[in-house]
N, C-alpha and C positions, 0 to 999 in steps of 0.2 A: 682518427684519420691516419692512414699509412702513407708515408712519404719516402721516396727513394732519393738519396743524395747523389752528388756527382760521383762519389767514389763507389757507388753501388750499394751502400749500406741502407737497409730499411729501418725506419724507426717510426714510432707513433708520436704524434703531437697531441697534447692535451694539457689542461690546466693542472699544474702541480702545486707547489707552495705559493704563498703570496709573493708577488714580484714587483719590485720597484726598480726601474731601469732608466739610466740616463744615457743620452746620446750627446757626445762631444766631438770636437774636431776643429781643424782649421777653418776659418771663414771661407766659404765657397766649396768645402769638401763634399757637401751634400748631406750634412747631418740632419737638417730639418726635413728633407725629403725622406731620409731613412727613418726618422722618427715616425713620420706619417705612414710610410709603407708598413713598418712593423706593427704599428697600432691597428691599421686596417686589417693586416693579416691576422693578428691575435683576435680581433673582434670577429673576423670571419670564421675562426675556429670555435666560436661560442663563448670566448672569455669576456667577462665584463671589463671594460677598459676606460680609464680616465687618462686624458692627455693634458699635459701642462706645458705651456710655452713660457720658459724662463729665459729666453734670449732677448737681448736688447733690440734686435731686429725681429719684429713680430710678424712672421710669415707663415706660421703653422696653420692658422685658420684658413688662409688662402689655399694652401696645399691640400687641406682637408675639404675644400669645396664650399667654404663659407664666404660670404661677401662682406660680413661685418665682423669686427673683433669682439670677443667677449668683454664684459664689464671688467676693467682692470682690478685685480686683487689688491694692488698697491694703493688704490684709492679708498679701500675699505679696511686698511690695516688695523685701525683702532677697533672697529666692530669685530674683526676676527680675533683680536687679542682678548677683548671682553668676553667673547663667547668661549674661547679656549681656556681662559683662566678659571672659569666657573667659580667654585667655592674654595679654591686653593688658598689657604691662609698665608702662604709664603709670598703671594703676589697680590698686594693690596689694591692695585689699579692697573689699567692698561698702560699708563705712563711708566710704570715700574717694570713693564714686560718688554724684552728686546727680542730680536729675531731668533736668538739661540736659546731662549728660555725653555727649559725642559718641562715636561709634565710632572706632576706630583699628585699626591692624594688630594682629591677635591677638584682636580682639573677635569675638563670635559674632553674625553677621548673620542676620536672619530672612528666609526666603522667605515668600510669602503662605501657602503650605501649612503652614509652621512656625507662623505666627501663628494660622491657623485651627485648628491641632491642639493649641494650648496647653490644658493640663488645666483652666484656669480658665474656658474657654469652654463654653457650652451650645448645643445645637442647637435652633433654633426650629421650630415646626410647618411653616414654609415651607422648611426645609432650610438656613437661614443659621446662621452661628456668631455668638453674642452674648457680649460681655464687658462688665463694668461696673466702674468705678473703685471703687464702693462708697459707702455713706452714712456719716455720722458714727457713731461708736460712743459708748458711755457715757463712755469715758475721754477722748474728744475734746471733749466739750461744754464750752464756755467757755475752752478752752485751745489749740485747734488751728485752723489755717486749712484750709478745704476744699481749697485748691489743692495741699496736700501729697498729697491722695488721687489727683489726676490725674497725679501724677508718673510712675506706672507706664505710663499711656497714652502720655505724652510719650517716655519711654525706649523703649517698644516701637516707636513710629513712627520715632524716631531711628535705630533699627537695622534697619528694614524695607527690603528690596529687593523691591518689588512689580513684577509683570510685566504685559504687555498684557492688557486685559480683566478685570482684578481690581479689585474695588471695596471700599474701606474707608470706611464711613459712620459719622461720629461726631456724636452729639448733645451739644452743648456746654452750658456753663452759660449762664444767661439774661443778655441785655443785654451791656453793655460789661465785665461781670465776667470775660468770657473773656480779657481782656487782662492779668489778674493773673498769668499764666504765659506762657511762650513757646510753649505748645501751639498758639496761634492761627496760628503760622507754619508748621505741619507739613502744610499741605494744598495741593493743586493748585488748589482753588477753594473759596470759602466762600459758601454760600447764606444770605442773611439773610431770614428769614420776617417779613413786615410786614403787619399789618392796616391797612386804609385809615382810619387815625385819626391825630390829631396825635401821640399817644404812640408809635404804631408808627413813623411816619416820623422822630420825634425820636431814637429808638434807632438808626435807620438812619444819620442824620447823624453821630451820635457815633461809631458803628462805622466809618463811611466815613472820617472824619477821622483816627482812630487807625490804621486799616489802611493808609492811603495813605503813612504814614511808614515802613512796613516792607515795601513791595512785596507786599502781600497782595491777591490777586485776589478781588473781591467782586461778587456778583450778587444781585438782589432777587427774591424770590417773593412776590407779593401773596397774601394768604390771607383766607378768609371774605368773599370779594367777592360782593356782592348785585346788582350791576348796573353799567351803563356809568358812572354817576357815581362809583362807587368806583374804577373803573379810571382815570378822568380825574384823580381826586384823587391817586392814586399816581403817575401820570405827571407831574403838576404838581410833586410834591415829591421824586420819585426820579429822574426823567428817564430817560436811557438805561440806567441800572443796572437798570431794571425788565425782567426777562427774560421772565416769564410770571406767571400768577396762577391760583389755585384758587378756583373758585366755591363758595359755601356748599353743603355736601353733606349731605343727609339720611343717606346711607349711611355717611359718616364719623362723623357724630354717633351713629348707631346703634352703630358699632364702639366708639366711646369710652364708650358706655353698657354695653358688654359683650355686645351682641347678636352673633350670627354674622355674619361678614363675609369675603368673598373679593374679590380684585381685580376679578372680573367684576361685582361690585355697584357699582363706582365709575362715576360718570357719565362718558360719553365725553369731554366737554370737559375733565374733570379728568385722565383718562387721557392725553389729548393734552398737558396741561401737564407731566406726568411724563416723557413722551417728549421734550419740549423740554429738560428738565433733563439727561436722559441724552445727548442729541445734543450739547449744549454741553460736557459733561464729556468725551465721547469725542473731541471735536475739539481738546482741549487737549494741548499737548506737555509732557512731564515735564521740568522744569528742575532737574536735579540740582545744577548749579553754584549756583543760588540757594538750594536746600535746604541745601547744605553751608555756604554763607556765613551763612545765618540761624542754623543750628545753632550754629556757633562764636560768632557775635555774642551770642546770648542766653546761651550758656554763660559767656562772659566777663563779661557784665553781672551775672549771678547770682553769679559767683565774687566779684566786687568788692563786691556789695551784702551778701551774707551767707554765701556758700558757703565762702570761705577761712576765715572766723572759726569757722564751725560745724565744719568737718572738720579744721582744723589743717593743711591742705595748700594749696599754691598750685595751684588748679585749672586755671590757664592751662596748666600743664604737661601736662594731659590731652589737649590738642589735638595731634594727630599731623599735622605738615605734609606728610607723604608719603602720607597716606591720600586716596584718591579716592572720592568719593561716587557711587553708582550701580552698575549691574550690572558 
């Protein structure tokens, strides 16, 4: 498909390398809506798409046109661990496995089709597969951290071997709260959705500074832009990290209010912005070495901080030095 961007440049959109992308941003910035719009756009270009809701506020299913939430991944964490550990001799039981446990020889690795076929996923009206970490339960209130819920998402991504032209789109928790687990390193690119406000760019600076320490690639999407002055504000505060922007959209507002919406209703300038996102993702090379390095680094950090004490095992022993990440 040929697309003309705002600056007049033509480019093709197509499935490139395997892509895992996170959408982050301040609460209310529109990151859940942007996650949904991009997923729908990618699916419309023919790419197979799995969408994951890893936000404490579970709104992605609603934006994608579903009236019920998927079965929570967090409620099946033990089953997921048992499946993924397979015959790995370094992991004797599900109880010895934590959210950061890396794969090794004997582990069950997931293809994209395996991920899409999990029984906890539901099919959206657009044909995508959607999973959700799940909200707090009554038993969690006052005693549990939400990031225990996203452990299933982190484990699934740790064991995923995705292929060319396959898209995994994850709606993350709001703001810098994403850094409370190692999940923020599981992506090829992170899109930060920023409104043209001081609060919006403040979250960007915080996220940028944290991400830079861990070799996390970050690009900014301006959202709810009303005119050139908003774009200039973003450029002034975000600089070259500003990839593109979405203009204020009556059609998106109608969708958020529950009115009928298709991607054909989206304004051409905003469709062009989604095409820029897809082009940028398709041009990225999968860095399996970095992925493996970060997986093991965060596993060791969590082992020392709490994992060893909680499980009674030295979790450093779960790292298989002979295991090679990637296809």
